[in-house]
Backbone atoms as SQL, in Angstrom:
CREATE TABLE atoms (id INTEGER PRIMARY KEY, chain TEXT, resi INTEGER, resn TEXT, atom TEXT, x REAL, y REAL, z REAL);
INSERT INTO atoms VALUES
  (1, 'A', 1, 'GLU', 'N', 11.918, -2.948, -8.254),
  (2, 'A', 1, 'GLU', 'CA', 13.105, -2.723, -9.082),
  (3, 'A', 1, 'GLU', 'C', 13.120, -1.257, -9.474),
  (4, 'A', 2, 'ARG', 'N', 14.238, -0.606, -9.250),
  (5, 'A', 2, 'ARG', 'CA', 14.347, 0.832, -9.526),
  (6, 'A', 2, 'ARG', 'C', 15.679, 1.090, -10.198),
  (7, 'A', 3, 'THR', 'N', 15.642, 1.771, -11.315),
  (8, 'A', 3, 'THR', 'CA', 16.863, 2.084, -12.054),
  (9, 'A', 3, 'THR', 'C', 17.119, 3.578, -11.935),
  (10, 'A', 4, 'LEU', 'N', 18.330, 3.947, -11.516),
  (11, 'A', 4, 'LEU', 'CA', 18.666, 5.356, -11.346),
  (12, 'A', 4, 'LEU', 'C', 19.897, 5.709, -12.179),
  (13, 'A', 5, 'ARG', 'N', 19.835, 6.820, -12.875),
  (14, 'A', 5, 'ARG', 'CA', 20.990, 7.379, -13.564),
  (15, 'A', 5, 'ARG', 'C', 20.870, 8.889, -13.497),
  (16, 'A', 6, 'ARG', 'N', 21.942, 9.553, -13.253),
  (17, 'A', 6, 'ARG', 'CA', 21.908, 11.002, -13.156),
  (18, 'A', 6, 'ARG', 'C', 22.165, 11.639, -14.521),
  (19, 'A', 7, 'ASN', 'N', 21.302, 12.610, -14.879),
  (20, 'A', 7, 'ASN', 'CA', 21.454, 13.408, -16.098),
  (21, 'A', 7, 'ASN', 'C', 21.569, 12.557, -17.354),
  (22, 'A', 8, 'ALA', 'N', 20.790, 11.515, -17.446),
  (23, 'A', 8, 'ALA', 'CA', 20.832, 10.659, -18.623),
  (24, 'A', 8, 'ALA', 'C', 19.420, 10.334, -19.071),
  (25, 'A', 9, 'THR', 'N', 19.275, 10.149, -20.371),
  (26, 'A', 9, 'THR', 'CA', 18.025, 9.640, -20.904),
  (27, 'A', 9, 'THR', 'C', 18.074, 8.125, -20.780),
  (28, 'A', 10, 'ILE', 'N', 17.011, 7.548, -20.297),
  (29, 'A', 10, 'ILE', 'CA', 16.929, 6.093, -20.185),
  (30, 'A', 10, 'ILE', 'C', 16.013, 5.586, -21.288),
  (31, 'A', 11, 'VAL', 'N', 16.485, 4.573, -22.010),
  (32, 'A', 11, 'VAL', 'CA', 15.690, 3.908, -23.029),
  (33, 'A', 11, 'VAL', 'C', 15.365, 2.513, -22.509),
  (34, 'A', 12, 'VAL', 'N', 14.075, 2.204, -22.453),
  (35, 'A', 12, 'VAL', 'CA', 13.607, 0.917, -21.942),
  (36, 'A', 12, 'VAL', 'C', 13.129, 0.089, -23.125),
  (37, 'A', 13, 'ASP', 'N', 13.808, -1.044, -23.373),
  (38, 'A', 13, 'ASP', 'CA', 13.476, -1.915, -24.510),
  (39, 'A', 13, 'ASP', 'C', 12.467, -3.003, -24.160),
  (40, 'A', 14, 'GLU', 'N', 12.372, -3.336, -22.883),
  (41, 'A', 14, 'GLU', 'CA', 11.507, -4.429, -22.421),
  (42, 'A', 14, 'GLU', 'C', 10.225, -3.858, -21.817),
  (43, 'A', 15, 'PRO', 'N', 9.145, -4.639, -21.817),
  (44, 'A', 15, 'PRO', 'CA', 7.913, -4.170, -21.163),
  (45, 'A', 15, 'PRO', 'C', 8.157, -3.848, -19.691),
  (46, 'A', 16, 'VAL', 'N', 7.503, -2.797, -19.201),
  (47, 'A', 16, 'VAL', 'CA', 7.554, -2.453, -17.780),
  (48, 'A', 16, 'VAL', 'C', 6.372, -3.182, -17.145),
  (49, 'A', 17, 'ARG', 'N', 6.678, -4.165, -16.334),
  (50, 'A', 17, 'ARG', 'CA', 5.657, -5.053, -15.767),
  (51, 'A', 17, 'ARG', 'C', 5.149, -4.542, -14.416),
  (52, 'A', 18, 'ALA', 'N', 4.041, -5.107, -13.976),
  (53, 'A', 18, 'ALA', 'CA', 3.464, -4.759, -12.676),
  (54, 'A', 18, 'ALA', 'C', 4.529, -4.902, -11.592),
  (55, 'A', 19, 'GLY', 'N', 4.628, -3.899, -10.744),
  (56, 'A', 19, 'GLY', 'CA', 5.598, -3.919, -9.654),
  (57, 'A', 19, 'GLY', 'C', 6.940, -3.308, -10.017),
  (58, 'A', 20, 'GLN', 'N', 7.204, -3.098, -11.295),
  (59, 'A', 20, 'GLN', 'CA', 8.461, -2.463, -11.700),
  (60, 'A', 20, 'GLN', 'C', 8.309, -0.947, -11.678),
  (61, 'A', 21, 'GLN', 'N', 9.403, -0.291, -11.315),
  (62, 'A', 21, 'GLN', 'CA', 9.448, 1.168, -11.299),
  (63, 'A', 21, 'GLN', 'C', 10.779, 1.569, -11.926),
  (64, 'A', 22, 'ILE', 'N', 10.707, 2.391, -12.963),
  (65, 'A', 22, 'ILE', 'CA', 11.924, 2.851, -13.636),
  (66, 'A', 22, 'ILE', 'C', 11.928, 4.372, -13.594),
  (67, 'A', 23, 'TYR', 'N', 13.034, 4.931, -13.111),
  (68, 'A', 23, 'TYR', 'CA', 13.145, 6.377, -12.885),
  (69, 'A', 23, 'TYR', 'C', 14.339, 6.929, -13.654),
  (70, 'A', 24, 'ALA', 'N', 14.090, 7.906, -14.505),
  (71, 'A', 24, 'ALA', 'CA', 15.150, 8.614, -15.210),
  (72, 'A', 24, 'ALA', 'C', 15.428, 9.904, -14.436),
  (73, 'A', 25, 'GLU', 'N', 16.377, 9.823, -13.525),
  (74, 'A', 25, 'GLU', 'CA', 16.709, 10.986, -12.707),
  (75, 'A', 25, 'GLU', 'C', 17.506, 11.980, -13.536),
  (76, 'A', 26, 'GLY', 'N', 17.022, 13.210, -13.591),
  (77, 'A', 26, 'GLY', 'CA', 17.726, 14.259, -14.308),
  (78, 'A', 26, 'GLY', 'C', 17.607, 14.175, -15.815),
  (79, 'A', 27, 'GLY', 'N', 16.722, 13.329, -16.330),
  (80, 'A', 27, 'GLY', 'CA', 16.609, 13.183, -17.778),
  (81, 'A', 27, 'GLY', 'C', 15.235, 12.705, -18.207),
  (82, 'A', 28, 'ASP', 'N', 15.167, 12.278, -19.460),
  (83, 'A', 28, 'ASP', 'CA', 13.929, 11.786, -20.046),
  (84, 'A', 28, 'ASP', 'C', 13.902, 10.265, -20.005),
  (85, 'A', 29, 'LEU', 'N', 12.700, 9.705, -20.128),
  (86, 'A', 29, 'LEU', 'CA', 12.545, 8.260, -20.210),
  (87, 'A', 29, 'LEU', 'C', 11.815, 7.929, -21.499),
  (88, 'A', 30, 'ILE', 'N', 12.378, 7.005, -22.269),
  (89, 'A', 30, 'ILE', 'CA', 11.779, 6.548, -23.517),
  (90, 'A', 30, 'ILE', 'C', 11.492, 5.064, -23.379),
  (91, 'A', 31, 'ALA', 'N', 10.222, 4.687, -23.473),
  (92, 'A', 31, 'ALA', 'CA', 9.824, 3.279, -23.402),
  (93, 'A', 31, 'ALA', 'C', 9.424, 2.827, -24.801),
  (94, 'A', 32, 'LEU', 'N', 10.107, 1.794, -25.295),
  (95, 'A', 32, 'LEU', 'CA', 9.828, 1.251, -26.621),
  (96, 'A', 32, 'LEU', 'C', 8.884, 0.052, -26.552),
  (97, 'A', 33, 'ALA', 'N', 8.467, -0.301, -25.347),
  (98, 'A', 33, 'ALA', 'CA', 7.569, -1.425, -25.112),
  (99, 'A', 33, 'ALA', 'C', 6.468, -0.955, -24.157),
  (100, 'A', 34, 'PRO', 'N', 5.429, -1.752, -23.979),
  (101, 'A', 34, 'PRO', 'CA', 4.305, -1.321, -23.140),
  (102, 'A', 34, 'PRO', 'C', 4.676, -1.112, -21.673),
  (103, 'A', 35, 'VAL', 'N', 3.918, -0.220, -21.033),
  (104, 'A', 35, 'VAL', 'CA', 3.963, -0.057, -19.581),
  (105, 'A', 35, 'VAL', 'C', 2.672, -0.710, -19.086),
  (106, 'A', 36, 'SER', 'N', 2.825, -1.863, -18.456),
  (107, 'A', 36, 'SER', 'CA', 1.680, -2.677, -18.026),
  (108, 'A', 36, 'SER', 'C', 0.981, -2.081, -16.810),
  (109, 'A', 37, 'PRO', 'N', -0.285, -2.480, -16.576),
  (110, 'A', 37, 'PRO', 'CA', -0.949, -2.045, -15.350),
  (111, 'A', 37, 'PRO', 'C', -0.100, -2.430, -14.142),
  (112, 'A', 38, 'GLY', 'N', 0.087, -1.504, -13.227),
  (113, 'A', 38, 'GLY', 'CA', 0.919, -1.751, -12.054),
  (114, 'A', 38, 'GLY', 'C', 2.376, -1.401, -12.274),
  (115, 'A', 39, 'GLY', 'N', 2.768, -1.146, -13.527),
  (116, 'A', 39, 'GLY', 'CA', 4.115, -0.683, -13.834),
  (117, 'A', 39, 'GLY', 'C', 4.165, 0.828, -13.722),
  (118, 'A', 40, 'GLU', 'N', 5.369, 1.352, -13.449),
  (119, 'A', 40, 'GLU', 'CA', 5.479, 2.791, -13.218),
  (120, 'A', 40, 'GLU', 'C', 6.753, 3.326, -13.849),
  (121, 'A', 41, 'VAL', 'N', 6.594, 4.405, -14.622),
  (122, 'A', 41, 'VAL', 'CA', 7.751, 5.085, -15.206),
  (123, 'A', 41, 'VAL', 'C', 7.764, 6.517, -14.684),
  (124, 'A', 42, 'LEU', 'N', 8.967, 6.967, -14.295),
  (125, 'A', 42, 'LEU', 'CA', 9.126, 8.300, -13.737),
  (126, 'A', 42, 'LEU', 'C', 10.318, 8.970, -14.401),
  (127, 'A', 43, 'ALA', 'N', 10.242, 10.282, -14.577),
  (128, 'A', 43, 'ALA', 'CA', 11.365, 11.024, -15.139),
  (129, 'A', 43, 'ALA', 'C', 11.321, 12.452, -14.632),
  (130, 'A', 44, 'ASP', 'N', 12.504, 13.015, -14.434),
  (131, 'A', 44, 'ASP', 'CA', 12.566, 14.438, -14.112),
  (132, 'A', 44, 'ASP', 'C', 12.218, 15.258, -15.354),
  (133, 'A', 45, 'GLY', 'N', 12.425, 14.680, -16.520),
  (134, 'A', 45, 'GLY', 'CA', 12.097, 15.327, -17.794),
  (135, 'A', 45, 'GLY', 'C', 10.830, 14.741, -18.393),
  (136, 'A', 46, 'HIS', 'N', 10.866, 14.549, -19.729),
  (137, 'A', 46, 'HIS', 'CA', 9.719, 14.034, -20.483),
  (138, 'A', 46, 'HIS', 'C', 9.657, 12.515, -20.425),
  (139, 'A', 47, 'ILE', 'N', 8.464, 11.988, -20.707),
  (140, 'A', 47, 'ILE', 'CA', 8.273, 10.549, -20.861),
  (141, 'A', 47, 'ILE', 'C', 7.671, 10.312, -22.238),
  (142, 'A', 48, 'HIS', 'N', 8.278, 9.372, -22.979),
  (143, 'A', 48, 'HIS', 'CA', 7.789, 8.951, -24.295),
  (144, 'A', 48, 'HIS', 'C', 7.495, 7.464, -24.207),
  (145, 'A', 49, 'VAL', 'N', 6.277, 7.060, -24.512),
  (146, 'A', 49, 'VAL', 'CA', 5.930, 5.640, -24.529),
  (147, 'A', 49, 'VAL', 'C', 5.458, 5.317, -25.940),
  (148, 'A', 50, 'TYR', 'N', 6.296, 4.591, -26.688),
  (149, 'A', 50, 'TYR', 'CA', 5.984, 4.240, -28.069),
  (150, 'A', 50, 'TYR', 'C', 5.246, 2.912, -28.124),
  (151, 'A', 51, 'SER', 'N', 4.238, 2.797, -27.276),
  (152, 'A', 51, 'SER', 'CA', 3.414, 1.602, -27.168),
  (153, 'A', 51, 'SER', 'C', 2.235, 1.952, -26.268),
  (154, 'A', 52, 'HIS', 'N', 1.640, 0.932, -25.636),
  (155, 'A', 52, 'HIS', 'CA', 0.517, 1.138, -24.721),
  (156, 'A', 52, 'HIS', 'C', 1.021, 1.635, -23.366),
  (157, 'A', 53, 'LEU', 'N', 0.399, 2.689, -22.876),
  (158, 'A', 53, 'LEU', 'CA', 0.663, 3.168, -21.521),
  (159, 'A', 53, 'LEU', 'C', -0.531, 2.771, -20.671),
  (160, 'A', 54, 'ARG', 'N', -0.377, 1.673, -19.926),
  (161, 'A', 54, 'ARG', 'CA', -1.475, 1.156, -19.107),
  (162, 'A', 54, 'ARG', 'C', -1.220, 1.324, -17.618),
  (163, 'A', 55, 'GLY', 'N', 0.003, 1.580, -17.235),
  (164, 'A', 55, 'GLY', 'CA', 0.363, 1.742, -15.825),
  (165, 'A', 55, 'GLY', 'C', 0.327, 3.208, -15.428),
  (166, 'A', 56, 'ARG', 'N', 1.377, 3.627, -14.718),
  (167, 'A', 56, 'ARG', 'CA', 1.458, 5.000, -14.218),
  (168, 'A', 56, 'ARG', 'C', 2.680, 5.697, -14.819),
  (169, 'A', 57, 'ALA', 'N', 2.516, 6.965, -15.169),
  (170, 'A', 57, 'ALA', 'CA', 3.612, 7.759, -15.721),
  (171, 'A', 57, 'ALA', 'C', 3.676, 9.089, -14.987),
  (172, 'A', 58, 'HIS', 'N', 4.888, 9.407, -14.489),
  (173, 'A', 58, 'HIS', 'CA', 5.111, 10.650, -13.741),
  (174, 'A', 58, 'HIS', 'C', 6.251, 11.409, -14.424),
  (175, 'A', 59, 'ALA', 'N', 5.949, 12.489, -15.098),
  (176, 'A', 59, 'ALA', 'CA', 6.970, 13.340, -15.721),
  (177, 'A', 59, 'ALA', 'C', 7.181, 14.569, -14.839),
  (178, 'A', 60, 'GLY', 'N', 8.334, 15.216, -14.994),
  (179, 'A', 60, 'GLY', 'CA', 8.615, 16.409, -14.204),
  (180, 'A', 60, 'GLY', 'C', 8.623, 16.128, -12.713),
  (181, 'A', 61, 'VAL', 'N', 9.138, 14.971, -12.333),
  (182, 'A', 61, 'VAL', 'CA', 9.131, 14.553, -10.924),
  (183, 'A', 61, 'VAL', 'C', 9.830, 15.570, -10.029),
  (184, 'A', 62, 'ASP', 'N', 10.838, 16.253, -10.567),
  (185, 'A', 62, 'ASP', 'CA', 11.563, 17.249, -9.775),
  (186, 'A', 62, 'ASP', 'C', 10.844, 18.599, -9.725),
  (187, 'A', 63, 'GLY', 'N', 9.602, 18.660, -10.234),
  (188, 'A', 63, 'GLY', 'CA', 8.813, 19.884, -10.176),
  (189, 'A', 63, 'GLY', 'C', 8.739, 20.664, -11.466),
  (190, 'A', 64, 'ASP', 'N', 9.296, 20.131, -12.547),
  (191, 'A', 64, 'ASP', 'CA', 9.312, 20.817, -13.837),
  (192, 'A', 64, 'ASP', 'C', 7.958, 20.710, -14.535),
  (193, 'A', 65, 'GLN', 'N', 7.170, 21.782, -14.492),
  (194, 'A', 65, 'GLN', 'CA', 5.847, 21.784, -15.116),
  (195, 'A', 65, 'GLN', 'C', 5.898, 21.857, -16.638),
  (196, 'A', 66, 'SER', 'N', 7.089, 22.071, -17.212),
  (197, 'A', 66, 'SER', 'CA', 7.191, 22.089, -18.675),
  (198, 'A', 66, 'SER', 'C', 7.404, 20.687, -19.250),
  (199, 'A', 67, 'ALA', 'N', 7.571, 19.686, -18.385),
  (200, 'A', 67, 'ALA', 'CA', 7.736, 18.308, -18.850),
  (201, 'A', 67, 'ALA', 'C', 6.438, 17.833, -19.500),
  (202, 'A', 68, 'ARG', 'N', 6.566, 16.877, -20.419),
  (203, 'A', 68, 'ARG', 'CA', 5.394, 16.344, -21.115),
  (204, 'A', 68, 'ARG', 'C', 5.426, 14.824, -21.137),
  (205, 'A', 69, 'ILE', 'N', 4.261, 14.253, -21.372),
  (206, 'A', 69, 'ILE', 'CA', 4.124, 12.811, -21.562),
  (207, 'A', 69, 'ILE', 'C', 3.556, 12.595, -22.956),
  (208, 'A', 70, 'TYR', 'N', 4.195, 11.712, -23.705),
  (209, 'A', 70, 'TYR', 'CA', 3.737, 11.340, -25.045),
  (210, 'A', 70, 'TYR', 'C', 3.515, 9.831, -25.053),
  (211, 'A', 71, 'CYS', 'N', 2.410, 9.380, -25.636),
  (212, 'A', 71, 'CYS', 'CA', 2.217, 7.936, -25.739),
  (213, 'A', 71, 'CYS', 'C', 1.427, 7.593, -26.989),
  (214, 'A', 72, 'HIS', 'N', 1.626, 6.353, -27.454),
  (215, 'A', 72, 'HIS', 'CA', 0.939, 5.885, -28.657),
  (216, 'A', 72, 'HIS', 'C', -0.457, 5.378, -28.365),
  (217, 'A', 73, 'SER', 'N', -0.712, 4.938, -27.139),
  (218, 'A', 73, 'SER', 'CA', -2.042, 4.469, -26.763),
  (219, 'A', 73, 'SER', 'C', -2.252, 4.738, -25.271),
  (220, 'A', 74, 'LEU', 'N', -3.064, 5.737, -24.966),
  (221, 'A', 74, 'LEU', 'CA', -3.292, 6.151, -23.580),
  (222, 'A', 74, 'LEU', 'C', -4.371, 5.293, -22.928),
  (223, 'A', 75, 'GLU', 'N', -3.939, 4.466, -21.980),
  (224, 'A', 75, 'GLU', 'CA', -4.849, 3.628, -21.202),
  (225, 'A', 75, 'GLU', 'C', -4.395, 3.637, -19.744),
  (226, 'A', 76, 'ALA', 'N', -3.726, 4.700, -19.345),
  (227, 'A', 76, 'ALA', 'CA', -3.007, 4.778, -18.070),
  (228, 'A', 76, 'ALA', 'C', -3.913, 4.711, -16.854),
  (229, 'A', 77, 'GLN', 'N', -3.351, 4.119, -15.781),
  (230, 'A', 77, 'GLN', 'CA', -4.009, 4.155, -14.481),
  (231, 'A', 77, 'GLN', 'C', -3.910, 5.555, -13.894),
  (232, 'A', 78, 'LEU', 'N', -2.773, 6.223, -14.163),
  (233, 'A', 78, 'LEU', 'CA', -2.537, 7.566, -13.640),
  (234, 'A', 78, 'LEU', 'C', -1.444, 8.221, -14.468),
  (235, 'A', 79, 'VAL', 'N', -1.603, 9.501, -14.745),
  (236, 'A', 79, 'VAL', 'CA', -0.540, 10.306, -15.355),
  (237, 'A', 79, 'VAL', 'C', -0.358, 11.545, -14.499),
  (238, 'A', 80, 'SER', 'N', 0.903, 11.977, -14.354),
  (239, 'A', 80, 'SER', 'CA', 1.145, 13.189, -13.576),
  (240, 'A', 80, 'SER', 'C', 2.328, 13.949, -14.146),
  (241, 'A', 81, 'ILE', 'N', 2.258, 15.257, -13.984),
  (242, 'A', 81, 'ILE', 'CA', 3.355, 16.146, -14.343),
  (243, 'A', 81, 'ILE', 'C', 3.556, 17.082, -13.163),
  (244, 'A', 82, 'ALA', 'N', 4.771, 17.068, -12.623),
  (245, 'A', 82, 'ALA', 'CA', 5.126, 17.921, -11.479),
  (246, 'A', 82, 'ALA', 'C', 4.120, 17.778, -10.338),
  (247, 'A', 83, 'GLY', 'N', 3.639, 16.557, -10.120),
  (248, 'A', 83, 'GLY', 'CA', 2.727, 16.290, -9.015),
  (249, 'A', 83, 'GLY', 'C', 1.262, 16.557, -9.296),
  (250, 'A', 84, 'ILE', 'N', 0.947, 17.127, -10.448),
  (251, 'A', 84, 'ILE', 'CA', -0.453, 17.352, -10.832),
  (252, 'A', 84, 'ILE', 'C', -0.886, 16.103, -11.596),
  (253, 'A', 85, 'TYR', 'N', -1.931, 15.441, -11.140),
  (254, 'A', 85, 'TYR', 'CA', -2.249, 14.142, -11.717),
  (255, 'A', 85, 'TYR', 'C', -3.710, 13.996, -12.133),
  (256, 'A', 86, 'VAL', 'N', -3.922, 12.992, -12.984),
  (257, 'A', 86, 'VAL', 'CA', -5.254, 12.583, -13.414),
  (258, 'A', 86, 'VAL', 'C', -5.278, 11.068, -13.366),
  (259, 'A', 87, 'VAL', 'N', -6.324, 10.494, -12.797),
  (260, 'A', 87, 'VAL', 'CA', -6.472, 9.041, -12.769),
  (261, 'A', 87, 'VAL', 'C', -7.327, 8.603, -13.959),
  (262, 'A', 88, 'ASN', 'N', -7.283, 7.323, -14.249),
  (263, 'A', 88, 'ASN', 'CA', -7.952, 6.779, -15.432),
  (264, 'A', 88, 'ASN', 'C', -9.410, 7.201, -15.543),
  (265, 'A', 89, 'GLU', 'N', -10.136, 7.157, -14.453),
  (266, 'A', 89, 'GLU', 'CA', -11.568, 7.468, -14.479),
  (267, 'A', 89, 'GLU', 'C', -11.833, 8.919, -14.870),
  (268, 'A', 90, 'GLU', 'N', -10.825, 9.783, -14.754),
  (269, 'A', 90, 'GLU', 'CA', -10.989, 11.206, -15.074),
  (270, 'A', 90, 'GLU', 'C', -10.522, 11.556, -16.487),
  (271, 'A', 91, 'ILE', 'N', -9.963, 10.573, -17.203),
  (272, 'A', 91, 'ILE', 'CA', -9.480, 10.838, -18.562),
  (273, 'A', 91, 'ILE', 'C', -10.667, 10.861, -19.519),
  (274, 'A', 92, 'ASP', 'N', -10.764, 11.931, -20.285),
  (275, 'A', 92, 'ASP', 'CA', -11.828, 12.079, -21.276),
  (276, 'A', 92, 'ASP', 'C', -11.765, 10.904, -22.255),
  (277, 'A', 93, 'ALA', 'N', -12.902, 10.275, -22.503),
  (278, 'A', 93, 'ALA', 'CA', -12.974, 9.073, -23.350),
  (279, 'A', 93, 'ALA', 'C', -12.423, 9.298, -24.757),
  (280, 'A', 94, 'ARG', 'N', -12.450, 10.529, -25.239),
  (281, 'A', 94, 'ARG', 'CA', -11.946, 10.762, -26.603),
  (282, 'A', 94, 'ARG', 'C', -10.427, 10.626, -26.707),
  (283, 'A', 95, 'PHE', 'N', -9.737, 10.529, -25.561),
  (284, 'A', 95, 'PHE', 'CA', -8.286, 10.349, -25.563),
  (285, 'A', 95, 'PHE', 'C', -7.866, 8.906, -25.286),
  (286, 'A', 96, 'LEU', 'N', -8.788, 8.101, -24.783),
  (287, 'A', 96, 'LEU', 'CA', -8.454, 6.726, -24.439),
  (288, 'A', 96, 'LEU', 'C', -8.100, 5.907, -25.681),
  (289, 'A', 97, 'SER', 'N', -7.032, 5.143, -25.569),
  (290, 'A', 97, 'SER', 'CA', -6.516, 4.284, -26.651),
  (291, 'A', 97, 'SER', 'C', -6.074, 5.082, -27.877),
  (292, 'A', 98, 'LYS', 'N', -5.762, 6.344, -27.690),
  (293, 'A', 98, 'LYS', 'CA', -5.310, 7.219, -28.785),
  (294, 'A', 98, 'LYS', 'C', -3.881, 7.683, -28.538),
  (295, 'A', 99, 'ARG', 'N', -3.254, 8.208, -29.603),
  (296, 'A', 99, 'ARG', 'CA', -1.932, 8.841, -29.505),
  (297, 'A', 99, 'ARG', 'C', -2.144, 10.217, -28.884),
  (298, 'A', 100, 'VAL', 'N', -1.465, 10.456, -27.761),
  (299, 'A', 100, 'VAL', 'CA', -1.764, 11.652, -26.972),
  (300, 'A', 100, 'VAL', 'C', -0.491, 12.317, -26.458),
  (301, 'A', 101, 'GLN', 'N', -0.568, 13.634, -26.368),
  (302, 'A', 101, 'GLN', 'CA', 0.440, 14.441, -25.680),
  (303, 'A', 101, 'GLN', 'C', -0.243, 15.010, -24.435),
  (304, 'A', 102, 'ILE', 'N', 0.449, 14.952, -23.302),
  (305, 'A', 102, 'ILE', 'CA', -0.097, 15.491, -22.058),
  (306, 'A', 102, 'ILE', 'C', 0.870, 16.544, -21.548),
  (307, 'A', 103, 'ARG', 'N', 0.346, 17.709, -21.210),
  (308, 'A', 103, 'ARG', 'CA', 1.188, 18.776, -20.681),
  (309, 'A', 103, 'ARG', 'C', 0.446, 19.516, -19.583),
  (310, 'A', 104, 'CYS', 'N', 1.178, 20.313, -18.856),
  (311, 'A', 104, 'CYS', 'CA', 0.614, 21.085, -17.758),
  (312, 'A', 104, 'CYS', 'C', 0.362, 22.516, -18.237),
  (313, 'A', 105, 'VAL', 'N', -0.885, 22.976, -18.077),
  (314, 'A', 105, 'VAL', 'CA', -1.262, 24.339, -18.446),
  (315, 'A', 105, 'VAL', 'C', -2.072, 24.926, -17.293),
  (316, 'A', 106, 'ASN', 'N', -1.605, 26.029, -16.738),
  (317, 'A', 106, 'ASN', 'CA', -2.304, 26.691, -15.623),
  (318, 'A', 106, 'ASN', 'C', -2.609, 25.720, -14.479),
  (319, 'A', 107, 'ASP', 'N', -1.603, 24.959, -14.085),
  (320, 'A', 107, 'ASP', 'CA', -1.707, 24.022, -12.961),
  (321, 'A', 107, 'ASP', 'C', -2.755, 22.921, -13.156),
  (322, 'A', 108, 'ALA', 'N', -3.013, 22.573, -14.413),
  (323, 'A', 108, 'ALA', 'CA', -3.920, 21.463, -14.722),
  (324, 'A', 108, 'ALA', 'C', -3.343, 20.700, -15.914),
  (325, 'A', 109, 'LEU', 'N', -3.666, 19.415, -16.014),
  (326, 'A', 109, 'LEU', 'CA', -3.183, 18.631, -17.145),
  (327, 'A', 109, 'LEU', 'C', -4.100, 18.813, -18.340),
  (328, 'A', 110, 'GLU', 'N', -3.478, 19.007, -19.484),
  (329, 'A', 110, 'GLU', 'CA', -4.205, 19.177, -20.744),
  (330, 'A', 110, 'GLU', 'C', -3.755, 18.064, -21.684),
  (331, 'A', 111, 'MET', 'N', -4.718, 17.425, -22.322),
  (332, 'A', 111, 'MET', 'CA', -4.420, 16.352, -23.262),
  (333, 'A', 111, 'MET', 'C', -4.753, 16.797, -24.667),
  (334, 'A', 112, 'GLN', 'N', -3.955, 16.305, -25.600),
  (335, 'A', 112, 'GLN', 'CA', -4.127, 16.692, -26.990),
  (336, 'A', 112, 'GLN', 'C', -3.821, 15.473, -27.857),
  (337, 'A', 113, 'ARG', 'N', -4.704, 15.178, -28.808),
  (338, 'A', 113, 'ARG', 'CA', -4.475, 14.065, -29.725),
  (339, 'A', 113, 'ARG', 'C', -3.308, 14.378, -30.641),
  (340, 'A', 114, 'LEU', 'N', -2.528, 13.364, -30.943),
  (341, 'A', 114, 'LEU', 'CA', -1.411, 13.488, -31.881),
  (342, 'A', 114, 'LEU', 'C', -1.800, 12.819, -33.199),
  (343, 'A', 115, 'PRO', 'N', -1.240, 13.305, -34.298),
  (344, 'A', 115, 'PRO', 'CA', -1.590, 12.693, -35.611),
  (345, 'A', 115, 'PRO', 'C', -1.090, 11.267, -35.720);
């Protein structure tokens, strides 16, 4: 399942389940429910997950390295910004299950705890 909209922010009210893929083309994606393992959210802009991020999140899909990922609980299988990615096994344990901002700095992903 793939949802496409041009130049719009997509707000997802329902959980993103395994096998689902939601893409905010030309805009940001806001998830108000969990992204389950096997679920995937993509956006040309930023991604905000106001719940558990357990699946995959790809921000800046169109190559925008200034895009960011924000989540309330980082447990992701994979996060990427403009094609630069980190898999779960590479995420520093101090960020797991925490509120986190992820951004691209010098062609690498940088994570930062949020209050």
